BAZA-300965 format. One record per residue (C-alpha): z, x, y negated; residue in one letter. Coordinates in pm, 1 decimal, always signed. Layout:
<pts>
(pt (Z; X; Y); 'A') ...
</pts>
This chain:
<pts>
(pt (-2340.7; -12949.4; +17317.5); 'M') (pt (-2508.6; -13156.2; +17488.8); 'T') (pt (-2647.1; -13192.3; +17820.0); 'E') (pt (-2928.9; -12950.3; +17937.3); 'N') (pt (-2950.7; -12818.7; +17552.7); 'D') (pt (-3091.1; -12455.9; +17599.5); 'P') (pt (-2933.1; -12425.3; +17219.8); 'N') (pt (-2602.4; -12490.3; +17307.2); 'A') (pt (-2329.7; -12239.3; +17250.4); 'P') (pt (-2274.2; -11989.2; +17514.9); 'Q') (pt (-1981.9; -11812.4; +17437.7); 'A') (pt (-1689.5; -11913.2; +17560.1); 'G') (pt (-1380.5; -12093.4; +17647.8); 'G') (pt (-1358.2; -12425.1; +17716.3); 'A') (pt (-982.8; -12516.4; +17667.8); 'P') (pt (-913.9; -12830.3; +17818.4); 'R') (pt (-611.4; -12801.7; +17721.0); 'D') (pt (-348.0; -12944.1; +18002.7); 'D') (pt (-176.3; -12766.9; +18237.6); 'A') (pt (-287.9; -12669.7; +18568.0); 'Q') (pt (-667.7; -12633.0; +18743.3); 'P') (pt (-912.4; -12851.0; +18845.6); 'S') (pt (-1234.8; -12883.1; +19043.3); 'Q') (pt (-1543.2; -12740.2; +18817.1); 'Q') (pt (-1760.3; -12913.1; +18673.6); 'D') (pt (-2114.7; -13004.9; +18774.3); 'A') (pt (-2444.0; -13040.6; +18581.6); 'T') (pt (-2532.3; -13365.3; +18468.7); 'P') (pt (-2890.6; -13490.7; +18526.5); 'P') (pt (-3065.3; -13591.3; +18255.1); 'R') (pt (-3075.5; -13995.4; +18172.6); 'G') (pt (-2649.1; -14006.8; +18093.0); 'T') (pt (-2642.4; -14350.2; +18127.7); 'P') (pt (-2482.9; -14410.9; +17828.3); 'L') (pt (-2118.0; -14709.5; +17850.6); 'G') (pt (-2190.7; -14804.8; +18277.0); 'A') (pt (-1829.1; -14657.9; +18350.3); 'E') (pt (-1802.0; -14894.6; +18606.3); 'Q') (pt (-2137.8; -14746.2; +18792.2); 'Q') (pt (-2066.7; -14498.6; +19035.9); 'P') (pt (-2047.6; -14185.9; +18889.1); 'N') (pt (-2367.3; -14005.8; +18999.5); 'P') (pt (-2178.3; -13614.6; +18898.6); 'W') (pt (-1871.3; -13652.3; +19183.8); 'S') (pt (-2112.0; -13716.2; +19527.7); 'A') (pt (-1927.9; -13474.2; +19753.4); 'Q') (pt (-2117.2; -13171.6; +19724.2); 'G') (pt (-2243.5; -13191.4; +19351.1); 'A') (pt (-2120.0; -12940.2; +19131.7); 'Q') (pt (-1960.5; -13086.1; +18823.9); 'Q') (pt (-2041.4; -13038.0; +18474.7); 'P') (pt (-2023.0; -12742.8; +18230.2); 'Q') (pt (-1848.4; -12821.5; +17905.2); 'Y') (pt (-1738.4; -12568.3; +17644.2); 'P') (pt (-1532.1; -12877.0; +17464.4); 'W') (pt (-1205.5; -12916.9; +17645.4); 'T') (pt (-850.0; -13009.7; +17538.9); 'S') (pt (-583.1; -12811.7; +17465.1); 'P') (pt (-311.3; -13026.7; +17562.2); 'S') (pt (-87.0; -12840.7; +17883.7); 'A') (pt (-30.9; -12463.5; +17943.1); 'Q') (pt (-184.2; -12294.3; +18260.8); 'Q') (pt (-565.0; -12228.9; +18251.4); 'A') (pt (-832.4; -12230.5; +18489.4); 'H') (pt (-1132.6; -11922.1; +18508.5); 'Q') (pt (-1423.6; -12205.3; +18600.3); 'Q') (pt (-1636.8; -11944.8; +18804.6); 'P') (pt (-1965.8; -11933.1; +18731.9); 'G') (pt (-1968.5; -12204.3; +18392.6); 'S') (pt (-2162.5; -12046.5; +18072.3); 'P') (pt (-1886.1; -12143.3; +17852.6); 'Y') (pt (-1611.5; -11993.7; +18013.9); 'G') (pt (-1238.1; -12137.9; +18059.4); 'T') (pt (-1180.5; -12522.7; +18141.8); 'A') (pt (-783.1; -12591.5; +18067.3); 'V') (pt (-713.9; -12960.1; +18261.8); 'F') (pt (-501.1; -13224.8; +18220.6); 'P') (pt (-158.7; -13152.2; +18427.2); 'V') (pt (-331.4; -13006.7; +18693.5); 'Q') (pt (-72.1; -12701.2; +18940.2); 'Q') (pt (+56.0; -12715.5; +19289.2); 'P') (pt (+293.4; -12874.3; +19439.1); 'A') (pt (+519.6; -12537.2; +19386.7); 'I') (pt (+546.8; -12446.4; +19026.0); 'P') (pt (+379.7; -12104.5; +18928.1); 'Q') (pt (+549.8; -11905.4; +18652.4); 'Q') (pt (+344.5; -12007.7; +18332.0); 'R') (pt (+113.1; -11746.4; +18224.0); 'G') (pt (+190.6; -11770.1; +17814.0); 'S') (pt (+451.2; -12071.6; +17673.9); 'G') (pt (+859.2; -12017.2; +17673.4); 'R') (pt (+1023.7; -11740.0; +17752.3); 'G') (pt (+712.0; -11478.0; +17657.7); 'K') (pt (+783.8; -11427.7; +17291.5); 'L') (pt (+743.0; -11013.1; +17224.6); 'V') (pt (+925.0; -10944.3; +16842.5); 'A') (pt (+775.3; -10650.4; +16697.3); 'G') (pt (+974.0; -10382.3; +16508.0); 'I') (pt (+907.1; -10294.0; +16164.0); 'A') (pt (+1008.7; -9951.7; +16074.6); 'V') (pt (+1004.2; -9921.0; +15745.9); 'L') (pt (+936.3; -9531.9; +15501.5); 'A') (pt (+1102.0; -9410.1; +15202.3); 'L') (pt (+827.1; -9200.5; +15057.8); 'V') (pt (+964.9; -8997.3; +14715.6); 'V') (pt (+741.4; -8822.3; +14516.6); 'G') (pt (+462.6; -8870.1; +14208.9); 'G') (pt (+514.3; -9182.9; +14050.5); 'A') (pt (+780.7; -9305.3; +14265.5); 'A') (pt (+1030.6; -9026.4; +14202.1); 'G') (pt (+957.0; -9096.0; +13810.0); 'A') (pt (+1005.5; -9464.0; +13889.3); 'T') (pt (+1308.8; -9415.3; +14082.1); 'G') (pt (+1502.3; -9162.4; +13806.0); 'G') (pt (+1372.2; -9426.2; +13541.0); 'Y') (pt (+1588.8; -9722.8; +13722.3); 'L') (pt (+1900.7; -9443.2; +13814.3); 'A') (pt (+1901.1; -9324.5; +13447.6); 'G') (pt (+1941.1; -9708.3; +13303.7); 'N') (pt (+2203.4; -9809.2; +13540.1); 'S') (pt (+2327.2; -9493.8; +13479.6); 'G') (pt (+2403.6; -9586.7; +13063.9); 'Q') (pt (+2602.1; -9891.7; +13242.2); 'G') (pt (+2804.0; -9617.1; +13425.8); 'G') (pt (+2763.3; -9781.9; +13707.5); 'G') (pt (+2580.2; -9715.1; +14040.1); 'S') (pt (+2185.1; -9722.8; +14129.9); 'S') (pt (+2065.4; -10095.5; +14135.9); 'Y') (pt (+2116.1; -10222.1; +14563.7); 'N') (pt (+1970.0; -10531.8; +14663.4); 'A') (pt (+2209.7; -10537.4; +14959.0); 'L') (pt (+2489.8; -10569.5; +14731.6); 'T') (pt (+2376.7; -10845.8; +14511.0); 'Q') (pt (+2487.5; -11238.5; +14595.8); 'P') (pt (+2310.5; -11457.9; +14822.0); 'V') (pt (+2070.5; -11765.0; +14527.4); 'P') (pt (+2142.3; -12059.8; +14618.7); 'S') (pt (+1850.1; -12259.6; +14878.9); 'Q') (pt (+1661.7; -12485.5; +14724.4); 'Q') (pt (+1717.2; -12883.5; +14782.0); 'T') (pt (+1467.0; -13006.1; +14516.2); 'G') (pt (+1243.0; -13224.9; +14723.8); 'N') (pt (+887.6; -13025.0; +14871.5); 'A') (pt (+598.9; -13051.2; +14590.9); 'P') (pt (+385.5; -13340.8; +14667.7); 'A') (pt (+86.6; -13249.8; +14831.4); 'G') (pt (+192.0; -12925.3; +14987.9); 'S') (pt (+213.1; -12879.1; +15334.3); 'V') (pt (+620.6; -12865.9; +15334.7); 'E') (pt (+613.1; -13178.1; +15234.2); 'A') (pt (+350.7; -13306.7; +15452.1); 'V') (pt (+575.3; -13122.1; +15733.8); 'A') (pt (+918.4; -13327.0; +15589.4); 'Q') (pt (+763.7; -13691.3; +15644.8); 'K') (pt (+608.5; -13643.0; +15989.7); 'V') (pt (+767.6; -13393.8; +16108.4); 'S') (pt (+1002.8; -13696.8; +16279.3); 'P') (pt (+736.8; -13929.1; +16412.5); 'S') (pt (+556.9; -13587.7; +16625.7); 'V') (pt (+678.0; -13617.4; +16996.3); 'V') (pt (+643.4; -13349.0; +17282.9); 'E') (pt (+586.6; -13529.5; +17664.2); 'L') (pt (+663.4; -13377.0; +17938.6); 'V') (pt (+432.5; -13514.4; +18218.4); 'V') (pt (+453.6; -13486.1; +18643.9); 'A') (pt (+317.9; -13602.1; +18955.1); 'G') (pt (+371.6; -13559.9; +19290.7); 'S') (pt (+181.3; -13191.6; +19272.3); 'Q') (pt (+171.1; -13137.0; +18901.7); 'E') (pt (+333.6; -13100.7; +18610.6); 'Q') (pt (+295.3; -13027.3; +18196.7); 'G') (pt (+301.9; -13059.9; +17898.3); 'E') (pt (+193.1; -13192.7; +17558.6); 'G') (pt (+215.5; -13405.3; +17252.5); 'S') (pt (+204.8; -13793.6; +17076.6); 'G') (pt (+317.6; -13984.9; +16770.8); 'F') (pt (+531.8; -14264.3; +16716.7); 'V') (pt (+352.3; -14581.5; +16633.2); 'L') (pt (+610.5; -14816.4; +16649.6); 'S') (pt (+1003.9; -14806.4; +16586.4); 'A') (pt (+1069.7; -14977.8; +16935.3); 'D') (pt (+873.8; -14650.7; +17118.3); 'G') (pt (+473.6; -14670.1; +17106.4); 'Y') (pt (+380.5; -14364.1; +17102.8); 'V') (pt (+33.1; -14292.8; +17082.4); 'L') (pt (-123.4; -13993.3; +17258.1); 'T') (pt (-475.9; -13883.1; +17432.0); 'N') (pt (-519.8; -13971.7; +17768.9); 'N') (pt (-552.6; -13627.0; +17966.3); 'H') (pt (-226.6; -13551.5; +17869.4); 'V') (pt (-83.2; -13833.7; +18034.9); 'V') (pt (-282.5; -13934.9; +18372.8); 'E') (pt (-160.8; -13757.2; +18629.3); 'V') (pt (+171.9; -13986.8; +18573.0); 'A') (pt (-67.8; -14270.2; +18623.3); 'A') (pt (+26.6; -14308.5; +18981.4); 'N') (pt (+350.1; -14293.8; +19032.0); 'G') (pt (+382.7; -13995.0; +18822.4); 'G') (pt (+715.4; -13949.5; +18496.5); 'T') (pt (+673.5; -13836.2; +18157.9); 'I') (pt (+1008.7; -13750.4; +17932.4); 'Q') (pt (+935.9; -13779.1; +17540.1); 'A') (pt (+1121.6; -13534.3; +17359.0); 'V') (pt (+1227.4; -13623.3; +17020.5); 'F') (pt (+1304.5; -13328.2; +16724.7); 'P') (pt (+1660.0; -13371.3; +16736.4); 'N') (pt (+1648.0; -13250.5; +17063.8); 'G') (pt (+1693.6; -13647.5; +17246.9); 'T') (pt (+1494.4; -13704.8; +17565.8); 'K') (pt (+1374.4; -14015.8; +17673.4); 'A') (pt (+1204.6; -14140.9; +18008.9); 'P') (pt (+860.0; -14350.3; +17909.0); 'A') (pt (+556.0; -14489.6; +18047.7); 'S') (pt (+221.1; -14548.5; +18058.6); 'I') (pt (+101.7; -14937.4; +17883.2); 'V') (pt (-290.9; -14838.8; +17838.9); 'G') (pt (-506.4; -14580.8; +17877.2); 'R') (pt (-906.6; -14477.0; +17861.0); 'D') (pt (-1082.1; -14221.9; +17993.0); 'P') (pt (-1364.7; -14256.7; +17809.9); 'T') (pt (-1238.3; -14242.3; +17430.1); 'T') (pt (-952.4; -13975.2; +17591.2); 'D') (pt (-664.8; -14241.1; +17433.1); 'I') (pt (-322.0; -14307.4; +17641.0); 'A') (pt (-29.7; -14538.0; +17504.1); 'V') (pt (+306.3; -14476.2; +17614.3); 'V') (pt (+623.1; -14672.0; +17578.0); 'K') (pt (+935.9; -14525.1; +17523.7); 'V') (pt (+1215.5; -14704.7; +17700.8); 'Q') (pt (+1529.2; -14831.6; +17520.2); 'G') (pt (+1370.4; -14675.1; +17198.0); 'A') (pt (+1477.1; -14800.3; +16873.1); 'K') (pt (+1436.8; -14707.3; +16501.0); 'N') (pt (+1206.2; -14450.9; +16583.6); 'L') (pt (+989.3; -14319.6; +16251.7); 'T') (pt (+651.9; -14430.4; +16288.4); 'P') (pt (+365.9; -14211.7; +16093.7); 'V') (pt (+172.5; -14375.3; +15835.3); 'E') (pt (-186.2; -14428.8; +15922.5); 'L') (pt (-475.7; -14330.2; +15730.6); 'G') (pt (-853.0; -14366.4; +15677.7); 'N') (pt (-1110.2; -14131.3; +15845.5); 'S') (pt (-1377.0; -14265.1; +15692.2); 'D') (pt (-1324.5; -14123.2; +15429.0); 'A') (pt (-1271.0; -13804.0; +15477.5); 'M') (pt (-1451.9; -13483.1; +15332.1); 'K') (pt (-1556.6; -13179.3; +15462.6); 'V') (pt (-1328.2; -12904.0; +15248.3); 'G') (pt (-1001.8; -13147.0; +15265.4); 'Q') (pt (-720.9; -12951.6; +15348.8); 'S') (pt (-544.0; -13104.5; +15716.4); 'V') (pt (-269.9; -13030.6; +15877.0); 'V') (pt (-209.0; -13023.0; +16280.4); 'A') (pt (+190.6; -13046.0; +16455.7); 'F') (pt (+206.4; -13025.3; +16839.1); 'G') (pt (+361.3; -12823.5; +17094.8); 'S') (pt (+149.1; -12514.7; +17195.8); 'P') (pt (+250.2; -12329.7; +17431.6); 'F') (pt (+595.9; -12555.2; +17440.8); 'E') (pt (+644.2; -12405.8; +17122.1); 'L') (pt (+787.0; -12819.3; +17014.3); 'A') (pt (+753.6; -12894.4; +16637.5); 'G') (pt (+469.8; -12603.7; +16559.8); 'T') (pt (+255.7; -12741.7; +16244.8); 'V') (pt (-48.6; -12527.6; +16141.3); 'T') (pt (-298.5; -12605.0; +15836.6); 'S') (pt (-671.2; -12560.2; +15770.0); 'G') (pt (-929.1; -12746.8; +15660.3); 'I') (pt (-1187.6; -12994.7; +15750.3); 'V') (pt (-1494.6; -12817.6; +15885.4); 'S') (pt (-1688.6; -13046.7; +15990.3); 'A') (pt (-1752.7; -13446.1; +16093.6); 'L') (pt (-1885.1; -13657.2; +16328.2); 'H') (pt (-1920.6; -13360.8; +16568.5); 'R') (pt (-2041.9; -13512.8; +16908.0); 'P') (pt (-1805.7; -13326.3; +17174.4); 'V') (pt (-1829.2; -13377.1; +17525.3); 'R') (pt (-1466.2; -13300.5; +17755.3); 'A') (pt (-1446.2; -13355.8; +18117.2); 'G') (pt (-1198.3; -13539.4; +18260.9); 'G') (pt (-948.3; -13346.4; +18504.7); 'S') (pt (-1066.5; -13569.5; +18792.1); 'S') (pt (-1455.4; -13458.9; +18686.3); 'G') (pt (-1554.7; -13858.0; +18747.7); 'D') (pt (-1568.9; -13955.4; +18359.7); 'Q') (pt (-1651.3; -13805.2; +18090.7); 'T') (pt (-1535.3; -13803.9; +17723.9); 'T') (pt (-1758.0; -13820.3; +17409.5); 'V') (pt (-1668.2; -13861.5; +17100.1); 'M') (pt (-1771.7; -13794.1; +16764.9); 'S') (pt (-1490.1; -13551.2; +16614.1); 'A') (pt (-1336.2; -13409.6; +16347.3); 'I') (pt (-1440.8; -13066.9; +16354.2); 'Q') (pt (-1094.3; -12841.0; +16233.2); 'T') (pt (-981.2; -12501.1; +16146.4); 'D') (pt (-602.4; -12568.6; +16205.5); 'A') (pt (-460.3; -12426.9; +16505.8); 'A') (pt (-519.7; -12588.5; +16780.6); 'I') (pt (-394.7; -12430.3; +17112.6); 'N') (pt (-293.7; -12614.9; +17480.7); 'P') (pt (+33.4; -12819.9; +17432.2); 'G') (pt (-125.2; -12960.5; +17103.9); 'N') (pt (-310.0; -13254.8; +17204.1); 'S') (pt (-192.8; -13540.0; +17113.9); 'G') (pt (-30.6; -13438.5; +16856.6); 'G') (pt (-144.2; -13610.3; +16493.9); 'P') (pt (-399.0; -13440.8; +16243.7); 'L') (pt (-265.8; -13527.0; +15911.6); 'V') (pt (-422.3; -13506.3; +15519.9); 'N') (pt (-187.5; -13438.6; +15299.9); 'L') (pt (-97.6; -13773.2; +15225.9); 'G') (pt (+70.9; -13782.6; +15566.1); 'G') (pt (-142.8; -14018.0; +15647.0); 'Q') (pt (-306.1; -13941.2; +16012.8); 'V') (pt (-670.2; -13922.1; +16025.6); 'I') (pt (-722.8; -13816.8; +16378.9); 'G') (pt (-581.6; -13710.7; +16705.0); 'I') (pt (-552.2; -13339.8; +16789.1); 'N') (pt (-773.8; -13325.2; +17095.2); 'S') (pt (-1017.7; -13074.9; +17203.6); 'A') (pt (-1089.4; -12664.0; +17125.7); 'I') (pt (-1337.3; -12455.8; +17159.6); 'Y') (pt (-1229.2; -12187.3; +17297.9); 'S') (pt (-1453.9; -11845.4; +17343.7); 'P') (pt (-1422.9; -11594.5; +17645.1); 'Q') (pt (-1284.4; -11271.1; +17596.8); 'S') (pt (-1365.0; -10927.3; +17772.6); 'S') (pt (-1015.9; -10817.7; +17986.0); 'G') (pt (-1175.2; -10482.5; +18095.5); 'G') (pt (-1413.0; -10400.8; +18430.7); 'F') (pt (-1558.5; -10757.3; +18382.6); 'G') (pt (-1240.3; -10931.9; +18360.4); 'Q') (pt (-1207.5; -11227.5; +18149.5); 'Q') (pt (-918.0; -11372.7; +17999.8); 'Q') (pt (-868.3; -11772.4; +18171.5); 'T') (pt (-603.7; -11886.6; +17880.6); 'Q') (pt (-756.5; -12079.4; +17621.1); 'A') (pt (-665.4; -12024.2; +17308.6); 'T') (pt (-699.4; -12123.5; +16965.7); 'N') (pt (-1036.7; -11962.1; +16819.6); 'A') (pt (-1064.3; -12158.5; +16417.0); 'G') (pt (-1266.0; -12447.6; +16603.9); 'I') (pt (-1082.8; -12745.3; +16696.1); 'G') (pt (-1102.2; -13144.9; +16762.3); 'F') (pt (-1004.7; -13435.6; +16717.8); 'A') (pt (-1083.9; -13792.3; +16770.6); 'I') (pt (-1078.9; -13980.5; +16453.1); 'P') (pt (-825.6; -14220.9; +16377.4); 'I') (pt (-1025.7; -14519.7; +16341.1); 'N') (pt (-1122.8; -14564.7; +16671.7); 'Q') (pt (-802.0; -14444.4; +16794.1); 'A') (pt (-601.4; -14684.4; +16599.7); 'R') (pt (-869.1; -15006.9; +16721.7); 'R') (pt (-837.8; -14882.1; +17155.6); 'T') (pt (-432.2; -14814.0; +17080.4); 'A') (pt (-336.2; -15154.6; +16978.0); 'Q') (pt (-587.6; -15313.5; +17209.4); 'E') (pt (-375.0; -15138.9; +17524.8); 'I') (pt (-85.5; -15255.2; +17362.3); 'I') (pt (-221.7; -15661.9; +17308.5); 'N') (pt (-407.3; -15662.3; +17687.3); 'T') (pt (-271.8; -15294.7; +17867.5); 'G') (pt (-677.1; -15245.4; +17890.2); 'K') (pt (-953.1; -15110.1; +17668.7); 'A') (pt (-1259.7; -15176.6; +17618.1); 'T') (pt (-1556.3; -14942.9; +17592.2); 'Q') (pt (-1859.4; -14982.2; +17407.3); 'T') (pt (-2212.8; -14969.7; +17518.3); 'Y') (pt (-2572.9; -15041.0; +17479.7); 'I') (pt (-2688.0; -15037.4; +17892.7); 'G') (pt (-2913.4; -14802.3; +17912.0); 'A') (pt (-2961.8; -14457.4; +18033.2); 'N') (pt (-3047.7; -14164.5; +17777.4); 'V') (pt (-3121.3; -13774.9; +17756.9); 'S') (pt (-3179.5; -13493.1; +17504.8); 'D') (pt (-3481.8; -13528.4; +17344.4); 'A') (pt (-3728.6; -13256.7; +17296.3); 'Q') (pt (-3858.8; -13309.0; +16911.0); 'S') (pt (-3460.3; -13349.9; +16864.3); 'G') (pt (-3307.8; -13719.8; +16931.8); 'G') (pt (-3167.0; -13956.6; +17202.6); 'A') (pt (-3495.8; -14050.8; +17420.9); 'Q') (pt (-3388.8; -14467.3; +17587.1); 'I') (pt (-3522.2; -14323.9; +17993.7); 'Q') (pt (-3467.6; -14626.0; +18129.8); 'S') (pt (-3288.2; -15019.7; +18013.5); 'V') (pt (-3073.1; -15247.7; +18189.0); 'Q') (pt (-3190.1; -15601.9; +18254.4); 'A') (pt (-3029.6; -15867.3; +17986.6); 'S') (pt (-2826.7; -15528.3; +17787.8); 'S') (pt (-2739.8; -15498.3; +17463.6); 'P') (pt (-3010.9; -15245.8; +17425.3); 'A') (pt (-3259.9; -15522.2; +17613.0); 'A') (pt (-3201.7; -15780.2; +17395.0); 'Q') (pt (-3236.9; -15597.8; +17076.3); 'A') (pt (-3620.5; -15451.3; +17285.3); 'G') (pt (-3542.9; -15115.7; +17302.6); 'L') (pt (-3751.0; -14952.4; +17594.1); 'K') (pt (-3791.0; -14656.8; +17786.7); 'G') (pt (-3982.2; -14351.5; +17567.4); 'G') (pt (-3811.1; -14509.6; +17284.5); 'D') (pt (-3638.6; -14212.0; +17075.5); 'V') (pt (-3351.8; -14222.5; +16820.9); 'V') (pt (-3283.5; -14058.4; +16559.6); 'V') (pt (-3053.3; -14252.1; +16316.2); 'K') (pt (-2788.8; -14507.7; +16438.8); 'V') (pt (-2733.4; -14615.1; +16066.9); 'D') (pt (-2734.6; -14364.5; +15836.0); 'D') (pt (-2584.0; -14096.5; +16127.3); 'L') (pt (-2875.2; -13860.7; +16219.4); 'V') (pt (-2861.6; -13807.9; +16619.5); 'I') (pt (-2943.1; -13509.5; +16682.3); 'N') (pt (-2981.0; -13561.7; +17110.4); 'D') (pt (-2781.5; -13778.0; +17328.3); 'A') (pt (-2472.8; -13715.4; +17314.0); 'D') (pt (-2523.0; -13787.9; +16953.5); 'G') (pt (-2597.3; -14160.8; +17054.1); 'L') (pt (-2293.7; -14220.5; +17314.8); 'I') (pt (-2033.4; -14057.9; +17065.3); 'A') (pt (-2223.2; -14296.7; +16755.0); 'A') (pt (-2211.6; -14555.2; +17000.9); 'V') (pt (-1835.8; -14521.4; +17119.5); 'R') (pt (-1731.1; -14496.0; +16767.3); 'T') (pt (-1801.7; -14814.6; +16689.1); 'R') (pt (-1620.8; -15225.2; +16784.7); 'A') (pt (-1730.4; -15410.3; +17056.0); 'P') (pt (-1960.9; -15722.8; +16878.7); 'N') (pt (-2028.5; -15420.0; +16579.9); 'D') (pt (-2456.9; -15461.8; +16490.3); 'K') (pt (-2606.0; -15125.1; +16381.0); 'A') (pt (-2961.7; -15037.0; +16327.7); 'T') (pt (-3111.3; -14815.1; +16525.2); 'F') (pt (-3403.3; -14613.8; +16353.2); 'T') (pt (-3684.4; -14457.2; +16621.9); 'L') (pt (-3884.4; -14157.4; +16610.8); 'S') (pt (-4242.0; -14315.6; +16510.4); 'D') (pt (-4025.0; -14507.0; +16205.0); 'G') (pt (-3995.5; -14849.8; +16334.5); 'R') (pt (-3567.8; -14992.3; +16307.2); 'T') (pt (-3401.2; -15233.2; +16542.6); 'V') (pt (-3086.1; -15377.4; +16498.6); 'Q') (pt (-2842.0; -15338.9; +16856.8); 'V') (pt (-2552.5; -15588.0; +16865.6); 'T') (pt (-2332.6; -15351.8; +17057.3); 'L') (pt (-2189.4; -15444.5; +17397.7); 'G') (pt (-1820.6; -15435.2; +17503.0); 'G') (pt (-1723.3; -15393.7; +17950.4); 'Q') (pt (-1335.2; -15313.0; +18029.1); 'P') (pt (-1275.5; -14926.8; +18117.8); 'V') (pt (-1238.7; -14852.4; +18483.3); 'Q') (pt (-925.5; -14612.4; +18544.1); 'V') (pt (-818.3; -14396.6; +18848.0); 'K') 
</pts>
């Protein structure tokens, strides 16, 4: 989804996945500032509408229908009224089906039954009855290497359910253990409600519960690190290389969808480098990520959980889902974001750099070039204006230039350029290819991320 893109998907729900309603997003003006989070946000002025994004994040349970949004439901992080209301999904809502087994005898079935009875009769015993047979011994061998079962056995002990609460909001999401002494990686939108006096409780697979606190967070990349108090001897995950992933490779997703802790789903990598935009819960900052797309089932509550390869290595953080609205009859539309086979994960190579910086300093640095960009009519990202002395200015970029590639990555729109820049680290050098065939080498800048 891109700014002012007439060809953007128009079908559906945007499950930004935390718990409770957020203010309606406003459609941003063309000319999105790339990496200028320290400046006042032009979308958050009083009276302005909030942007409409179909890419939203699956962390907690309550959903909110955004009136007038062409993309439908947005489920934002852990927001709900001071008096908690009954959740529309999750614990206590499971419905057990009843299977009716019909015994139909006739034709070939009757002939087969007679054959079995005849054979049994030769031994002088009654016909075979499965219910009277001994229970087979349970298999205790290891799961085959590279199977989903083996991945689940390896990774599940490292997955954490995070229950968060603020003064008037609450919800839950997921995370995974980075270190034996309690560092846990998750999404910013899972824990941001607890940033100013709220609480976080970590729930481990064995039922152990412990308080946790925020070490640091980055709304621009939707990454946060929390520390579990008093933790020791936890089981850290093994991190993989997201740059090595290929479309079609099998992946496994972990998390707590609809409060169902310990859930494991599987699928494939559906696409790579997918520019995905998700509005922050307060509407003041926007995440634009170069995401891994997967069809592994991801639902509200999965946010912050790991997406892993069949080697059991984490290659992404489940962060967003696209959920089209469905008709409920008489013009009614569903308000709960649900899986539609289109989920998005933050590449672990990007998250790894940010997480290490947060652990070392308590803060994150945002990569930027210092230019306002918009969608180019002919495709690509058009430079609208360039800040003085910025990396873009030093590289010779000017208003009117249209970026069509960053290194080998094709840029189709403004979000594509923003995502490509934010995926890289400050001081990295990137080659921008312009629509007129020129190439420009840009040394990317870095600036501290401002959080509220």
